[in-house]
N, C-alpha and C positions, 0 to 999 in steps of 0.2 A: 887857852894858852897859845895854841898854834895860831889862832887868828891874830892875836896880839903881836906875835913874832912877824907874821906876814905884813901886818900894817906898818910896823917899825921899819922893816926892810924896804917896804914900798916907799915910805917917806924919805928914807935915806937915798934911795935910787933916784927918785924924782927930783930931789933937791940937787943931786949931782948932775942931773941931765940939764937942769935949767929949763930951757924951752925946746931942746932937741933931745933925741934919743941917741946915745953913744953906743958904739959897737962893743960887744963883750969879748973877753979873751977867747981864743980859738980852743975848741975841745969841749967846753961846757958853756951851753947857751944860757945867757942871763937876759930875761925879757923884762920890760917894764910891766908892772903889775897893776891890775884894776879889778873891779868886782862888779857883779850885776847890779848891786844896789846903787852904785855910783853913776850908772848910765842914765841919760846919754852923756857921751864924752867924745872928745876928738883929740887926735894926735898928729904931730908932724914927725913922721917916721923916717929917720935918716936911713941911708943905704946900710944894709946888713944889721938891721935892728928888728925887734919884734915886741908885741904887746900880748901879755897873757891875762885874760879876763877870767876871774874865778866866778863860776856860775853857782857855786854853793852846792849843798847836798840836796839832790832832787829825788822825789819819789817816782817810781815807775808810773808811766802814764801822764805825768805832768807835761804840759806843752809850754814851750818857751818861744817867744818871737824875737827876731833880730832884724834890724834895719841898718844897712851898711852903705857907705858911700866913699869912694876913693877916686882920686884923679890919676892914679897909676896902678898898674897891675900888681896885685899882691896875692898871697895865698891865704885862704881862710881855712883853719884846721880846728878840729874838735877832738879832745882826748878825755878819757876818764882819769881820775886821780891815780889809778894804778899804771896807766900807760903814758902819762905826760912826761915822765922822767926819761923815757926812751927817746923822745924828741929832744929834750934838753941835753942829753948826753951824746948827742950827735950820732945816735944809732939809727938803724934803718927803721923808719916809722911808716913808710908808705905801704901799709898792709891793713886790710879790713879788721885784722885782729888787734891792731894798735890804735888806729884812729877810727872815729865814727864817720864812716864814709858818706852817709846821707847828708851830713852837714860839713862836707869838705868841698871847697870851691877854689881851684887853682887858676892862676892867671885872671883873677876877677878884677874888673875895673868898672867904674860907673856906679849906679845905684841899684840896690836890690833888697828884697825882703824875703825871708823864709821863716817857717814855723817848724820847730823840731819837737817831737814827742819823745820823752825819756823812755828807753826800751824797758820792756817788762820782763826781760830775761835775767834780771839781777836785783839785788836788794838796793836800798837807798845808797846812792853813790854821789861823790863830789865830781863835778864836771868842770872842764876848762875850755874856753874858746881862745884860740891863738890867731893873732893877725901877724902874718910872717912876710918880711921884706928882706929875706936873707937867701944866700946860696948855701946849699948843704952838700957835703961830699956824697951823701947817699941819694941825691936827687936824680942823678943820671941826666942832668940837664932838663928835667921836667919841672913844671911849675915856674913861678916867678923867681928870678935869680937876683933880685935887687938891682943895684947899679945906679939907682937914683932915689931920691927921697919921695915920699908919698904923703899926701894929706888925707887922713882917714877920720871918719866920724862913725860912731856906732851907738845904736840904741837897742835896748832889749828889755825883756821882762817876762813875767808869767802871763800866759793867756788864760783868762777866765771865760770858759765857753758859755755860749748862750744855752737856753733850755733845750733847744732841739738841734744842737750842733752834732752832726753825725761823725764828721772827720775833719781834722785840721792839722795837716802835716805835709812835709815836703816829700815829693816822689821823684826818684832818679830813674830815668829811663834811657837805656842804651839805644844805639842806632837801630832803626827798624823794629823796635819793640813797643810794648805797651805795659801799663800798670793799672791795677784796679785801685782807683782812689777810694771807693767805698762800694760795698755791695756783696751779695744781693740784699735789698731791703724793700719793704712794702710801704706804700703811701696811699692815702685816699685820693680819689679824683677830686681836684680842686685845691689840693695842697700845693703851696709854692715851695719849690726846691731852689734854694739860693746857692749858686756856685760862685765862689770868689777865687780867682787864680792869680798867682804872682810868680813871674818867671825869674829864676836866677841864671839859667843858661838854656840855650836851645830855643826852639820855636814849636812847642808841642800844640796838639789839638785836644780839646775836651769834648767827649761824647757822652750821651745818655742813651742806654740801651735797655730793652726788656730782656728777660732771660732767654727767650727764644732767639732774639737778635744776637745776643752775646754768644750763643752756641754756634752761630755762623761766623762770628768775628774771631773767636779765640783760637782756632787752629793755626799752626805755624805756617802752613801752606794752604793755598786755595781758600784764603780767608776773604770775607766780604764785610764791609762796613755799610752796605747799602740799606740794611734794615734798621739802622739806628734811628732815634727820634730826632729828626732834622731840626725841629723847632727849638731844641736844647743845645744845638751845636755852638761851641766856642772854638773857632778855627784860628790857627796861627797866633797863639798867645805870645807876644813879644815882651810884654812888661806886666801889666796888671789888667785883669778883666773881671767884670761882675755881670752875672746873668740870673735874674729871678725867673724860673721856668715853672709854669703851672702844669701840674701833672694831669695829663689827659691821654686818652687812647692807649692806656696800658693794658686793657683787657684783664685787669686784676692780677697781672704778672708782677713778680719782683723785678726790680730794676738795678742797673749798675751805672756807676759814674767811672768813665775810663779816661786815663791819660794816654793819649795816642801819639806815638813817635814813628808811625809807619807813613810811608809816602801817600800823599793824597788825603782826602779827595781834593777836587779843584778848589783853590782858595785856601787850602790848609797847608800845614807844614810839610817839608820834604822828607823829614826824618833822617837827614844825613849827618847830624851831629847829636851828641848826647844832650839830653834835656833834664833840667831840674826845675820843678815847679811846685809851689805850695798850693794845695787845693783845700779850701774850706767849704764844707758842705753843711748847710744849715736849712732846717725846715721851718716853714710857717704853716702848721697844719690847719686845714680847713675847719671851721666851726659851723656846723650845719645841723642844729638840733632837729631830730626827726622823731615824730610821734607815731607809734604803732600800737597795736593791741591784740589781744587774744581773748575773745573772738574779734572779728573785724569791727572797726568803728563806723563802717558804712551803715550799719543798722544795729542800734543798741536797744536792748529790751529793758523795759521798766523792771527794776529790782535785780537785774542780772549783775553779778560781780564781774567787772571788767578789769583785766590786768593791763594797765597802761605801761608801755615800754618805750625806752629810749635806746634800746640795744641796736636799732638800725642807724643810729647816729654815727657818722664816720669818726673812727677813733683808733685807726691803725697805729698812730704814733703815740697813743696813750696821752693825748693832749688834754683829755677830760678825766679827772679822777672821779671815783664814785660819789664823793661828796660834792662834786661840781654840778650835779643834776638837781634841779628843784622844780616842783610842780605847783602851779596855781590852778586849782580845780574849780573853785567857786567864784572866780572872777573878781576877787576883792583886792588883787595886787599883792597879796602876801603868799608866801610859800606854805602850802598845805602838806607837802611831803618832799623828801629828798631821796636821792638814789636813782639808779637807772631804771627801776621799776617800782610801781605802786599799784594798789588795787582800790577800786571805788565802785559804787553803785548809785543809781538815781531812783528815788522812790515814786516819781511821777513823770509823765511825759513832758517834753519841752525841748528847747534849743539851749545848749550849754557850750561855753567856750573854755577850752583847756589851753594853758600856756606852759610850755617847757622852756626853761632857761638853763644855760650851761655857762660854766666859768672854767677856762683852761688853766693849766698850771703856770702859764706865763701871764696870767691876769687878764686875758682877753675874755670877752663875754659875747653871747648871742642868745637869741630866743626865737621861738616860733609858736604859732597858735594853731588850734584845730577846732573847727565847729563840729559839734556833735548833736545829732537829732535823736532824742530818746523817745521811743514809741513802745506801745504795748503790742508786741508782735507774737505773743505766745497765748495759746488757748488755756482755759481753765483745766485743772486736773480733777476728774470726777471718778469716784469709786462707789459702787453699790456693794455693801457688805453682805453678799449672799454667795454661798458656795454650793456647788453640786446642783442636782436637779431639784426643782421645786414642784411638788405635786399638791394641788388643792382641789377640793370638791366644791360643787355648787352649794351656795349658802354659807360657806366657810369664810373666815376673815384672813386677809393676808397683810402682813406688816413688813415693810422694807425700809432700811436706813441707808442713807448715802452721805458721804463726806466729800468735800471739795475745797480746793485752794486756788488762788489766782495771784499773779504777781502785782496786780494793782488793786483790784477790788471786784466783788461780785455784785451785779445789778439785780438779777432776777433768776428764778429757776422754775422749771416746769416738770411735773411728772406726767408721763405719757403711757398710754396702753394702746399698742398697735398704732403708734404715731398719732393718736388722738389725745389731746390734753385733758387730763382728768383732775389735775390739781396744780395751782400756781402760787408763787410767792414773789411779790414785787417789792418787798421790803426785807431783804435778807440781812440778818444781824448775826447769825451763827454760822459756823463753817460746816453745818450738817443739816439734814432734813429727813423727816420720817413720813412715810406714806402708809396709810391704813385704809382699807376699803373692803367691802363685802363683795363676794363673787356671786353675781345674780345670774339668772337664766337669760339675761340679755346677751350674754357672751356664749359663743358656741364652745363645745368641748374641743380640746386639742391644745396645741401650743400657741402661746401668746407672748409678746415681747413687751416688757415694762422697761421704760427708759427714764433716766434722770438727766435732763438737759439744763446746763448752767450757762448763763449769759453774763459776761463781764462788762465792766464800764466802758470798754472800748468797742463793744458790739461783737466781740468774738465769743464763740460758744463751742462747747464740746459736751459729749454725753457718754454715759455708760449704760449698757443694756444687760438685762437678765431675762432669761426665758422661763416662763412658768407653764406648767401643763395642767389644764383644767380637766378634771375627770368627773363623771357622774358617780356619786357614792350612795345614792338612794334608789331602791327598786321602785317599780310602779306602785301607785296607791290604788287598791281595789275598793270599789264602793261597797255599800251594804248588800249583803246577799242572804238568801234564805238557806239556813244551814241544813234543813231537813224538809223533804216533801214526799208526797205519795203520788204515784202515777199508775195507770193501768197497763197491763201487759198488752203489747201489740198496738197501743195508741201512740201516734207520733207526738213526741214531746219536744218543744222548742226550749233551748237553753240560751240565755242572753246574759253577757257579763260586760260591765263597763269599768275601765281602769283609767287612771290619769297619771301622766308623768310630764311635768313641764320642761324637763331637760331633754326629752326625746320627742322627735317629730313622728316617729313610727313605733308602734308596739306590735309584738307578735303574740297571738293567742293560740294556745295548743290545748285542745280538749282530749281528755283520756277517759274512755269508757271501759268498764270491766278490767281495770288495771290489775296486773299481776296474774291474769288468767290467760289461757290459750286463745281466748276470743278478744284479747285486748285490741282496741282500735283507737286511732287518733285522728282528730279533725282540726282544721285551722279556721280562724276567724272569730270575731266577737259573738256571732250567733251561729248555732247549729241546731238541727232537728234530728232526734234520735228515737228509734222505736225499740223498746226493751222487749226481748223475746223470752226472758225467763223471769219467773216470779221470785221475789226475795229482795233483801236489802243489798245495796251496793253503793260504792262511793264514785262520784263523778268529780274528776280533778281538772281544773283549768289553770295552766301556767301562763303568766303574762311576762314577757321578756322585753326589756328596752334596748336601745341602741348600744348601751354600754355593757350588755350581757348580763345585767342584773335581773333576777327573776322573783316575782311574787306568785304565790300559789293560793288558789281558792279551792276549797273542798266542800262538797255537798253530799249528804247522805240521802240516797233515793230509795224509797221503799216501793217496789214494784208489786202490785196486787193483781190478782186474776179478775176476770170480768164480773164474777159473782160476788166477790168480796166487797164489803162496804159496811158502814156503820150507820144505823138509823134508816134502813130501807133504801130504795132507789132514789137517786137524785132527779131533779127535773130533766136533766139532759138524757138520762137513761130512759125515763118514762116516755119522753117525746120520741126517742129513737124506737122504742118498742112499739109505740102507737103507729109510727110511720110504717114500720115493718108489717104490722098486722093489717093495716089498710092496704098495703101493697099486696099482701098475700090474698086478701079477700077479693081485691079487684082482679088480680090475676086469676084466681080460681073461678070467679064468675065469668070472666072473659073466656077462659078455656072451656068451661062448661057450655057456654053459648056457642062457641066455635064448634064443639063436638056435636051439638044438636043440629047445627046448620049442616055439618058434614053428613050426618046420617040422613038428613032430609034430602040433600042433594043426591046422595047415593041411591036412595030409594027411587027418586025420579029418574035417575040414569038407568036403573035396571028396567024401569018401565019403558023408557023411550029408546033404549038401545045401549047395552053395556059396552059395545065395541067402538063407540064414537069418541075418539081421543080428544076432541075439542072440549067436551064437557069436563073432563078431568083438568084440563089446562085452565079452564075458566074458574074452576073451584080453587085451584092453587093460586091463581092470580088474585082472586078475591081475598084469600088468606094472606098473601103477601101485602096486599094493599092495606089489609086490616092491621098487620103488625108494623109495617114500615112507615105507614103514614102518620104515626103518632108524633105529636109535637114534642112531647117530653118523654124521656126514658124513665121507666120505673126504677131503674138501677142507679142509686146514688152512692158516692164514696163515703166512707165512714168519716166521722168528725175526728179532730185531733185537739189535744190540749197544749197550751203554751205555758212554759215555766220561765219566769224571769229571775235570773240569779242576781241581777241588779235592777236598774230602771229600764223601762221599755226602750227599744232601739229605734233609731230613725230610719227613713226609707233609703238613705245612702248606703246603709249596710245590708240592705235586703238581699242584694245579689251575693252576699257571702254565706247565705243560709244553705245548708245541705241537708238532705233527707236520707236517713239510713233505715232500710227495711230488712227484717230478717227473712229467712227463706220461707218460713210459714207465714201466711197472711193472718196473723193472729188478730182477732177482734174485728174482722171485716163483716159487713152486712151480707146476708144471704144473696147468692147469685141467682141468675135465671135457672140454672140447673137445679139449685136447691128448691126453688119455688115450684118448678114444673115436675119435680120428681113425684111420680104417682098420679099427677093430674092428667097426663097425656096417655095413660094406659087405656086400652080398649076393655070393654067388659069381657069377663071370662069366657062368655060364649062366643065372642067374636073370633074370627080367624086370626091366627098369629101372623105378624108382619115381619118382613125382613129387617134385621137390626142394622142401622147405618150410623157411622161415626160422625156426629154432628158437633164436635169440639173445634172451635176456631181460635187460632193464636194470632193476636193483633199487636202491633207496636204503636204506642201512643204517638200521635203527631205533634204533641206539645212537649212532653217530657222524654219521649223516645224510649220509654220503658215497656217491655213486653207484658202482656197479660193474656190469660186464656178465658174463653167463654163458650159454653155448650148451648147451641140453639135448640129450642124444643122441636119436636117432630112437627113438620108442616110449616115451620118458620125458617125461611132460608136467609133472611136479612133482618137486622133490627138496629136501632140506636141505643147506645149504652154510655155510661160515664166511666172515664179512666179511674181505676181504683187508687191511683197514686196522686194524680193532680186534679181529677174531677173534670177533665176535658171531655166534651161530648164527642164520641167516636162512632162511625158506622161499621158494624160487624156483619159480614156476609159470608155464606158458604162459597160463593164464587171467588 
């Protein structure tokens, strides 16, 4: 209803004005009316007239533009609906609380353009723009006072900002001051910052500064504009200027756009008059699709899931929405995924091309590609399913299982023992393998390493190891032995035992005689000789120990008999021995008798020829010595011994291990010279008694180094005899 009233009044006023504007009565200003929707329009404004343009009800933040041209100085005023009546009632309106000072231009002439943004400090409000060619009592002589007509044209309307318009409004700057047109704000390098400046009054400069440069420029004293970005300077803006500046060298800092009305720099405004300039700041954000990934695309593994990312794409101005990213991964020209990130994997090596395309909110597009080389760069994963220590004995079977995986494929596998291949598979179809083998004596006891080595199709390999300990679990094997035997007391008896153990290179033999008694003795070696000193049954034990400490025991019952014991009479050996002894005794008796006879004969001759001649006695003794010492063979022979094999006969290599044990009493020895000569060397009872001389000789055998005693007969000072232990022929002499 109010609008209809305004339209009617306007029509009436315009019809009464014809082609000119007439002055209204004093005290209440009546202006010609117009409205924003009817622009552009022009008027011939007579002296002391005005035009009121209804801008309508505007929302906060709305930007309006105005283009004005006049051939005479007029005042351009702006009021809200609440304050325009102050102006029309000729009240004092020259106050920031009455008029909208940023859109007030007094004494304006010529052409100009400005943009005005509805303040955000109030609700929706109706606004009026007044073109004034009048003198007012409250002017105090300021502003245009009329006095002549003016030809005025005006255009205006609502500004519909572009997608990336950061600021679009007029800025009023006093003498020596500055204003922030916009900032701080951040842009990507490569973004174009478009600055459009239109001056309504003054001659300002437009600067672009980083935040650090602004900190040097903003102080009221000792300020400096030297750090500004010179490539973005717009100096001495007198009318309208446009500059598209590409953002570079910002070091990632936020930037400011400054309206400068300070003096300098050279070529710039002097800053001696107020400035009013509309600055429109619009961005053209850079579109630079950038492909990155985690992990790096420099080396992509077969089967590895790669997160393709476009997050490194410049987007500080939010020029690309999430839906504006698309991915072509298989090279068919069609989008396979959308969004700033996506995941993908390749199941075989090769060269692949990825394309990232972006579409900005202002319908611009760009794309980039990345060549990717997919390779098998990871080793197979191998696991042997064995835990803890593995102990196995010789002859036992061992079974091990292994599993494996690879990102591309397994080509072959090998089982190894101590780095020597023992089993292979060159046609792998299952992700597992089992090893089964017997532990032979070809392997030494101790620790060994079993490995499963897997080779993939790219020639890469890896292995898993497990340590097994091979131990000897079987004692030595003892051959067949005689469990019971009979021996003669005092007769050397040889014991011989053979044992086998393929797991040990060395066996230890321990013989135990008279076990459990005070006379228990032990000997080492596979062969020993022992002389039993007591008659009766007893056990002989042989323990055989291998390198693993395992022992086998052989036990034999030995029945020790005296010399006279026997079944079925004397054996051939005993008969032969007795015969030899008898012959020796007869020979020795005859020899002694003959010697005594000779001695008596010589004695008789000596008595006849002179008993005091010492040479005669010496000759007799020499003859006796020659008679005894010149014999080629000694009549004394060592006793024979019997050999007992507990197993098979031994070879000559083990002969040096044989030891002989004799008791203190020489049981079973043949009669000695003392025994034979006893009674034979006695003189007849009627002969004169002779002085008793000790004729026992102790001799050490030159072969076995064992001592033995021999008593020489009277008249025999030296003789050859056999060692009773080893049979070596030895010279025995009283000297």
